[in-house]
MARVEXRO-641509 format. One record per residue: residue in one letter; x, y, z of N, C-alpha, C, O in turn. Coordinates in steps of 0.2 Angstrom, whole numbers, padded with zeros to 4 digits, always signed. Example, Ala and Ser with C-alpha at 12.3 -4.5 7.8 and 13.67 -1.06 7.14 Angstrom:
<rs>
a+0066-0028+0039+0062-0022+0039+0066-0016+0039+0071-0017+0042s+0064-0011+0035+0068-0005+0036+0064+0000+0039+0067+0006+0040
</rs>
This chain:
<rs>
s+0002-0006+0001+0000-0001+0001+0001+0005-0002-0003+0009-0004s+0009+0006-0003+0015+0013+0001+0014+0015-0008+0012+0012-0012g+0017+0022-0007+0017+0028-0010+0007+0031-0012+0005+0036-0014i+0003+0027-0010-0005+0028-0013-0008+0032-0008-0010+0030-0003n-0010+0040-0010-0011+0043-0008-0018+0046-0010-0019+0050-0014a-0024+0043-0005-0030+0045-0001-0033+0049-0006-0038+0047-0009e-0031+0057-0007-0032+0060-0006-0033+0063-0013-0036+0068-0014w-0027+0060-0019-0026+0061-0021-0032+0061-0030-0031+0064-0035p-0039+0056-0030-0043+0057-0035-0048+0063-0033-0052+0064-0037l-0048+0067-0027-0050+0072-0027-0047+0079-0028-0050+0084-0026r-0042+0080-0031-0037+0084-0033-0040+0089-0038-0043+0086-0043p-0040+0094-0038-0043+0099-0043-0039+0097-0050-0033+0096-0050g-0041+0097-0055-0039+0098-0061-0035+0092-0062-0030+0093-0066v-0036+0086-0059-0034+0077-0062-0038+0076-0064-0043+0077-0061n-0037+0074-0072-0041+0070-0077-0042+0065-0073-0038+0061-0070t-0051+0068-0075-0057+0061-0071-0057+0055-0075-0059+0050-0072e-0054+0054-0082-0051+0045-0085-0047+0044-0083-0046+0038-0082k-0040+0049-0083-0035+0045-0079-0034+0042-0072-0030+0038-0071y-0039+0045-0066-0040+0044-0059-0043+0037-0059-0041+0032-0057f-0050+0038-0062-0054+0032-0064-0049+0026-0065-0047+0022-0061n-0047+0027-0073-0043+0022-0077-0037+0020-0072-0034+0014-0072e-0035+0025-0067-0027+0022-0062-0030+0018-0057-0026+0013-0056f-0036+0019-0054-0039+0014-0050-0041+0009-0052-0038+0004-0049l-0044+0007-0057-0047-0001-0059-0040-0002-0061-0040-0008-0059l-0034-0001-0065-0032-0006-0067-0025-0008-0059-0020-0012-0059l-0026-0004-0055-0024-0005-0048-0026-0011-0045-0023-0016-0043v-0034-0010-0047-0038-0017-0044-0036-0023-0049-0037-0028-0046k-0035-0024-0055-0034-0029-0061-0027-0031-0056-0027-0036-0053y-0022-0027-0055-0016-0030-0054-0016-0036-0047-0012-0041-0046h-0021-0033-0042-0022-0036-0036-0027-0043-0038-0025-0048-0037k-0032-0041-0041-0033-0047-0045-0030-0054-0047-0031-0059-0045s-0025-0051-0053-0019-0054-0057-0018-0058-0049-0018-0065-0049k-0016-0056-0044-0011-0059-0039-0017-0064-0033-0015-0069-0029l-0022-0063-0035-0027-0067-0031-0028-0074-0035-0030-0076-0040e-0026-0078-0025-0027-0087-0028-0032-0089-0027-0036-0088-0022e-0034-0095-0033-0040-0098-0031-0040-0102-0024-0037-0101-0019g-0047-0105-0025-0046-0109-0016-0047-0105-0012-0050-0100-0012i-0044-0111-0006-0047-0106+0001-0042-0101+0004-0043-0098+0009n-0036-0101-0003-0032-0095+0000-0034-0087-0003-0031-0081-0001s-0039-0089-0008-0041-0083-0012-0046-0079-0005-0047-0072-0006y-0049-0082-0001-0054-0080+0002-0054-0075+0009-0056-0078+0014s-0050-0067+0010-0045-0066+0013-0050-0064+0020-0056-0066+0020k-0050-0062+0025-0053-0061+0030-0057-0055+0031-0054-0050+0032v-0064-0053+0031-0065-0047+0031-0068-0046+0039-0072-0049+0042g-0064-0037+0041-0063-0033+0045-0065-0030+0047-0071-0030+0044k-0065-0023+0052-0066-0017+0052-0066-0013+0046-0070-0009+0044e-0060-0014+0043-0058-0009+0037-0062-0013+0031-0065-0009+0028e-0062-0018+0030-0067-0021+0025-0075-0017+0025-0077-0014+0021l-0078-0019+0032-0083-0017+0033-0085-0009+0032-0090-0007+0031t-0079-0005+0034-0082+0001+0032-0081+0004+0026-0083+0010+0024l-0079-0001+0022-0077-0001+0014-0084-0002+0012-0087+0002+0008y-0085-0005+0013-0093-0011+0012-0098-0005+0011-0100-0003+0006s-0099-0001+0019-0102+0003+0020-0103+0010+0015-0108+0013+0014k-0096+0011+0014-0095+0018+0009-0098+0014+0003-0100+0018-0002l-0098+0009+0002-0100+0007-0007-0107+0006-0006-0109+0004-0011e-0112+0007-0001-0119+0005-0004-0122+0014-0002-0127+0016-0003q-0117+0016+0002-0119+0024+0004-0119+0026-0003-0124+0029-0005s-0112+0025-0008-0112+0027-0014-0119+0023-0018-0123+0026-0021r-0117+0019-0017-0125+0014-0021-0132+0019-0023-0135+0020-0028q-0133+0021-0014-0139+0026-0014-0138+0034-0019-0141+0037-0023v-0134+0033-0016-0133+0042-0018-0133+0042-0028-0136+0045-0032i-0130+0037-0028-0130+0037-0035-0137+0035-0039-0139+0038-0044h-0139+0029-0036-0144+0028-0038-0150+0036-0036-0155+0034-0040d-0151+0040-0034-0155+0045-0033-0153+0050-0038-0156+0052-0042a-0145+0051-0038-0142+0058-0044-0146+0053-0051-0151+0056-0053l-0145+0046-0054-0148+0045-0057-0155+0046-0058-0158+0047-0063c-0159+0045-0053-0168+0048-0054-0169+0054-0057-0173+0055-0061d-0162+0058-0053-0165+0067-0053-0162+0068-0059-0156+0071-0059s-0167+0064-0064-0164+0067-0071-0157+0067-0075-0156+0071-0080i-0152+0062-0072-0148+0060-0074-0143+0066-0071-0140+0068-0076d-0142+0067-0066-0137+0072-0062-0131+0070-0062-0128+0066-0057t-0129+0072-0067-0123+0067-0069-0116+0071-0067-0111+0068-0070p-0115+0076-0063-0109+0080-0058-0110+0075-0050-0105+0072-0047t-0116+0073-0048-0116+0071-0041-0115+0063-0045-0113+0059-0040v-0115+0060-0047-0112+0054-0050-0106+0053-0049-0103+0050-0044m-0103+0058-0055-0098+0057-0053-0093+0059-0049-0088+0058-0051k-0094+0063-0043-0092+0067-0037-0092+0060-0031-0087+0059-0027a-0097+0056-0030-0099+0051-0029-0095+0045-0030-0095+0041-0026l-0092+0045-0036-0089+0037-0038-0083+0041-0035-0080+0038-0031k-0078+0049-0038-0071+0049-0037-0073+0049-0027-0068+0047-0024s-0078+0051-0024-0076+0049-0016-0077+0041-0013-0076+0040-0007l-0078+0038-0017-0079+0028-0016-0072+0029-0019-0067+0028-0015i-0070+0031-0025-0063+0029-0026-0057+0030-0021-0052+0026-0020s-0058+0037-0017-0055+0039-0012-0054+0037-0006-0049+0039-0003d-0059+0032-0002-0062+0031+0002-0059+0020+0001-0059+0016+0005s-0058+0020-0007-0056+0013-0008-0047+0015-0006-0043+0012-0002y-0046+0020-0010-0037+0021-0008-0037+0020+0000-0034+0015+0002k-0039+0025+0006-0040+0025+0010-0040+0018+0013-0037+0016+0018y-0044+0013+0011-0043+0009+0014-0037+0004+0014-0035+0000+0018i-0034+0004+0007-0028+0001+0004-0022+0002+0009-0018-0002+0012s-0023+0009+0009-0018+0012+0016-0020+0011+0022-0016+0014+0025s-0025+0009+0026-0025+0005+0031-0023+0001+0032-0019+0001+0036v-0024-0006+0030-0021-0012+0030-0017-0013+0030-0013-0010+0026p-0015-0018+0034-0005-0018+0035-0002-0023+0033+0004-0023+0034s-0003-0028+0029-0003-0030+0023-0008-0030+0014-0010-0025+0011e-0007-0036+0013-0013-0036+0007-0020-0035+0009-0022-0038+0013p-0023-0029+0003-0028-0027+0006-0033-0034+0003-0029-0038+0000n-0041-0035+0004-0045-0040+0004-0047-0039-0005-0053-0037-0006t-0043-0041-0011-0045-0041-0017-0052-0043-0019-0053-0040-0024r-0055-0046-0017-0063-0046-0018-0068-0038-0016-0072-0035-0020a-0067-0036-0009-0068-0031-0008-0068-0027-0015-0073-0025-0019l-0060-0024-0016-0060-0020-0022-0062-0020-0025-0066-0015-0026m-0061-0027-0027-0064-0031-0036-0074-0027-0037-0077-0025-0042e-0078-0028-0029-0082-0025-0030-0086-0020-0032-0092-0019-0036v-0080-0015-0027-0082-0008-0028-0077-0005-0035-0077+0001-0037a-0074-0009-0038-0070-0010-0045-0077-0011-0050-0078-0006-0054t-0081-0017-0050-0086-0019-0054-0092-0014-0053-0095-0012-0058y-0093-0011-0047-0100-0007-0049-0094+0002-0052-0098+0007-0053v-0089+0004-0052-0088+0006-0053-0088+0008-0063-0089+0013-0066t-0087+0001-0064-0088+0001-0071-0092+0000-0075-0092+0001-0081g-0098-0003-0069-0106-0002-0074-0108+0002-0073-0112+0003-0077i-0107+0009-0067-0108+0015-0067-0107+0020-0075-0111+0023-0079l-0099+0020-0076-0096+0021-0080-0099+0019-0089-0097+0022-0094a-0102+0012-0087-0105+0010-0095-0112+0013-0096-0115+0012-0102v-0114+0016-0091-0120+0016-0090-0120+0025-0092-0125+0027-0092f-0115+0029-0094-0112+0031-0097-0108+0035-0106-0105+0040-0108g-0109+0028-0107-0105+0025-0111-0097+0026-0113-0094+0027-0118v-0095+0026-0108-0090+0027-0104-0084+0020-0106-0079+0020-0109v-0086+0016-0104-0084+0008-0104-0089+0003-0110-0095+0003-0111e-0084+0000-0112-0087-0003-0118-0089-0010-0115-0095-0012-0117t-0086-0013-0111-0087-0022-0108-0090-0020-0100-0087-0024-0096p-0094-0016-0098-0095-0019-0090-0097-0023-0087-0100-0022-0082s-0095-0030-0092-0098-0037-0088-0086-0038-0085-0083-0043-0082r-0083-0032-0088-0078-0033-0084-0071-0027-0083-0069-0022-0087i-0070-0029-0076-0066-0020-0072-0064-0018-0078-0062-0022-0083g-0064-0011-0080-0058-0006-0084-0063-0005-0090-0068-0006-0092f-0057+0000-0092-0057+0003-0099-0058-0001-0106-0061+0002-0111g-0055-0007-0105-0056-0014-0111-0060-0012-0117-0063-0007-0116s-0060-0014-0122-0062-0015-0126-0067-0018-0128-0070-0020-0123a-0070-0019-0133-0076-0028-0132-0068-0033-0138-0067-0039-0139q-0064-0028-0140-0061-0033-0145-0054-0035-0139-0050-0040-0141d-0053-0032-0136-0046-0036-0133-0047-0033-0123-0042-0034-0119g-0051-0031-0122-0053-0031-0117-0051-0035-0111-0047-0033-0107g-0055-0042-0111-0054-0048-0107-0047-0051-0109-0042-0053-0106s-0050-0053-0114-0043-0058-0119-0037-0055-0117-0034-0060-0115r-0033-0049-0117-0030-0047-0115-0026-0045-0110-0020-0043-0111d-0029-0047-0102-0026-0047-0098-0026-0054-0095-0021-0056-0092d-0032-0058-0098-0029-0066-0098-0023-0070-0100-0019-0074-0097t-0023-0066-0109-0016-0070-0110-0011-0066-0107-0007-0069-0104v-0010-0059-0107-0005-0056-0105-0002-0058-0099+0002-0062-0098l-0006-0054-0095-0005-0053-0087+0001-0059-0084+0007-0057-0082p-0002-0066-0084+0003-0070-0081+0010-0070-0085+0015-0071-0081y+0013-0068-0092+0018-0068-0093+0021-0060-0091+0028-0059-0090v+0018-0056-0090+0018-0047-0084+0021-0050-0078+0027-0050-0077k+0017-0054-0073+0019-0054-0068+0025-0059-0067+0029-0059-0062a+0025-0062-0071+0032-0068-0071+0039-0062-0073+0044-0061-0069l+0037-0060-0079+0045-0054-0079+0045-0050-0071+0049-0050-0066s+0039-0046-0072+0039-0044-0063+0041-0046-0057+0043-0042-0053e+0041-0051-0057+0043-0056-0052+0051-0057-0053+0055-0055-0048f+0055-0059-0058+0058-0060-0058+0064-0055-0059+0070-0056-0059r+0060-0046-0060+0064-0041-0061+0061-0040-0052+0059-0034-0051d+0060-0043-0048+0059-0039-0042+0067-0044-0039+0071-0041-0034e+0068-0050-0041+0074-0055-0037+0081-0050-0040+0085-0048-0037v+0079-0051-0045+0087-0045-0049+0086-0039-0044+0089-0039-0039r+0084-0036-0045+0083-0026-0039+0087-0030-0032+0093-0029-0030a+0082-0035-0030+0086-0035-0023+0091-0039-0023+0095-0036-0018t+0093-0044-0025+0100-0047-0027+0106-0040-0026+0109-0038-0021t+0107-0037-0035+0112-0035-0036+0111-0028-0031+0116-0025-0029r+0104-0026-0028+0104-0020-0021+0109-0023-0017+0112-0019-0013d+0110-0029-0016+0114-0029-0011+0122-0031-0011+0126-0033-0007l+0122-0030-0018+0130-0031-0023+0131-0025-0025+0136-0024-0028t+0127-0022-0023+0130-0013-0027+0131-0014-0034+0137-0012-0036a+0127-0017-0038+0129-0017-0045+0124-0013-0048+0118-0014-0048r+0128-0008-0049+0122-0001-0053+0121-0001-0059+0116+0003-0061k+0126-0007-0065+0125-0007-0067+0118-0012-0070+0115-0011-0075v+0118-0015-0067+0112-0020-0066+0105-0016-0066+0101-0016-0071l+0104-0015-0062+0100-0011-0058+0098-0004-0065+0092-0002-0067d+0103-0003-0067+0100+0003-0073+0096-0002-0080+0092-0001-0084i+0100-0008-0079+0096-0013-0085+0087-0015-0082+0082-0013-0085c+0089-0017-0077+0083-0015-0076+0077-0008-0078+0072-0009-0081d+0079-0003-0075+0078+0003-0074+0075+0002-0082+0069+0003-0083k+0080+0000-0088+0078+0001-0095+0070-0001-0096+0066+0001-0100v+0071-0008-0091+0068-0014-0094+0059-0009-0093+0055-0007-0097r+0061-0009-0087+0053-0002-0083+0051+0003-0088+0046+0004-0091d+0057+0007-0088+0057+0013-0092+0056+0016-0101+0053+0021-0103d+0058+0010-0104+0061+0008-0111+0056+0003-0113+0051+0005-0116v+0058-0004-0112+0054-0009-0116+0046-0010-0115+0042-0012-0120l+0044-0008-0106+0038-0009-0107+0033-0007-0108+0028-0010-0108p+0035+0000-0107+0030+0004-0111+0028+0004-0120+0024+0007-0122e+0033+0000-0124+0031-0001-0130+0028-0006-0131+0027-0007-0137l+0025-0010-0125+0024-0015-0127+0015-0014-0120+0012-0019-0117g+0012-0008-0120+0008-0006-0115+0009-0009-0110+0004-0012-0109v+0014-0009-0104+0014-0014-0099+0017-0006-0095+0022-0002-0097r+0013-0004-0090+0016+0000-0083+0017-0003-0079+0013-0007-0076l+0026-0003-0076+0028-0005-0070+0030+0000-0066+0033+0005-0069e+0028+0000-0057+0031+0004-0053+0033+0002-0048+0028+0002-0043d+0039+0001-0046+0041+0001-0040+0039+0002-0035+0036+0008-0034g+0040-0002-0029+0038+0001-0023+0043+0002-0016+0046+0007-0018d+0045+0002-0013+0047+0004-0008+0053-0003-0008+0052-0008-0011i+0057-0002-0007+0063-0007-0004+0061-0014-0002+0060-0015+0004g+0060-0019-0006+0058-0026+0000+0051-0026-0004+0049-0032-0005v+0047-0021-0006+0040-0021-0009+0039-0024-0016+0043-0021-0020p+0035-0029-0018+0036-0033-0026+0034-0026-0030+0030-0022-0027a+0036-0024-0037+0032-0018-0040+0025-0022-0042+0024-0028-0042t+0021-0015-0045+0016-0014-0047+0014-0013-0053+0016-0008-0056y+0010-0019-0058+0012-0021-0066+0004-0021-0067-0001-0024-0064k+0004-0017-0074-0005-0013-0076-0002-0015-0083+0003-0015-0086l-0011-0017-0086-0009-0017-0094-0012-0010-0097-0018-0011-0098d-0010-0006-0097-0011+0003-0099-0010+0005-0108-0005+0003-0111d-0014+0010-0110-0015+0010-0115-0008+0014-0118-0005+0019-0115k-0005+0010-0125+0004+0011-0125+0005+0019-0126+0010+0022-0124e+0000+0021-0130+0003+0027-0133+0001+0034-0125+0005+0039-0124t-0003+0032-0121-0002+0034-0115+0006+0036-0112+0009+0041-0110l+0007+0029-0111+0012+0026-0110+0020+0030-0110+0023+0032-0105l+0021+0030-0118+0028+0032-0123+0025+0041-0122+0030+0045-0123r+0018+0043-0122+0019+0053-0120+0020+0052-0115+0024+0057-0114e+0020+0047-0109+0021+0049-0103+0031+0048-0102+0035+0052-0099k+0031+0043-0106+0039+0042-0108+0043+0048-0111+0048+0050-0108q+0040+0052-0116+0042+0059-0118+0043+0063-0114+0048+0066-0114h+0036+0066-0110+0037+0070-0106+0043+0068-0101+0047+0072-0101r+0046+0064-0097+0050+0063-0091+0054+0062-0096+0059+0059-0094h+0056+0063-0100+0062+0064-0105+0064+0069-0107+0070+0071-0108d+0058+0074-0109+0060+0082-0110+0061+0083-0103+0066+0087-0102k+0058+0082-0098+0059+0086-0093+0065+0085-0090+0068+0089-0087k+0069+0079-0091+0075+0077-0089+0081+0081-0093+0086+0082-0090e+0080+0082-0099+0084+0086-0103+0086+0094-0102+0091+0097-0102k+0078+0095-0100+0075+0103-0096+0081+0106-0089+0084+0112-0088s+0082+0098-0085+0084+0099-0081+0091+0100-0081+0094+0105-0079t+0095+0095-0086+0100+0095-0088+0104+0103-0090+0109+0106-0087d+0100+0105-0095+0099+0111-0097+0101+0116-0090+0107+0118-0089c+0097+0116-0087+0098+0122-0080+0105+0119-0077+0109+0123-0076d+0106+0114-0075+0111+0114-0073+0118+0115-0076+0123+0115-0073s+0118+0115-0084+0125+0118-0086+0123+0125-0087+0128+0129-0088a+0119+0127-0087+0116+0136-0086+0119+0137-0080+0118+0143-0079l+0122+0134-0075+0124+0137-0069+0131+0137-0067+0135+0140-0063i+0133+0131-0072+0139+0131-0073+0146+0137-0075+0147+0139-0080p+0149+0138-0067+0151+0147-0068+0154+0147-0077+0153+0144-0082l+0158+0152-0075+0161+0152-0084+0169+0154-0081+0170+0159-0079l+0175+0149-0082+0182+0150-0081+0184+0156-0083+0190+0158-0083
</rs>
C-alpha cells in the first residue's frame, strides 16, 4: 500500500478518466495475484466492513442522482469519493488488501461508467474494449507477472551487491521496453514487489517523452549554472 495517496483522486485538475483508470488498473493488478481456492478468501475485518458501507452509501447516492434527471455531476463526485475511500482502505491495511472487496467496488464503478457510455464491456473491470478487454488481460498478465517477479529478485540481489549497471538495466526494462508493449511497471519501496498494469501504449509513450523532456530541461538548467572560467 506504499505510495498511495488517498486524496489524489479528489484534487482539482486531475484528469477524470486518468484517476478512474489508475484505480481500475490497480484493482486488476491485485486481481491478477488472487489465488484460487481457500487462500483467495481474505478475512473481512473492520476496514473491509467500512469499505462495504461506503460502497452501499455510494450506490444510494448514485441511484438517487440518476433518478433526478440523470444528475451527472453528483454521480461523478460520488464515484470519486468512493475511489478515495478505496485508496484510504488500501493504505489502512497492514498487508495485502481484500481483493474481493476491491473487485466489488471496481465492478460497480465500471458498471456506472458503462451507463454513460465510457466503458464498452461492463462485464469486465476497467476501460477495455470489446476486442481486447478481457482476452488481453487473461493472455498477457501471467507473462507480465513472471517478468515483474524476476525483475524484483534481480533488483533485490543486485542492490545487496551494489551492482549499479544491472539496476540500470532493470530500469531500462521498466522505462523503455515495457511501455512499448503497453505495460506500466511501478516500483515500490525496498522489499515491496513492483506493481504491473496493462495500460494504453500511446499514453505510456507520452509519459515517457514527458519524463525525457523534463530530464533534458533539468540538464540544461544545471549546465547554465556552471560558472564560466
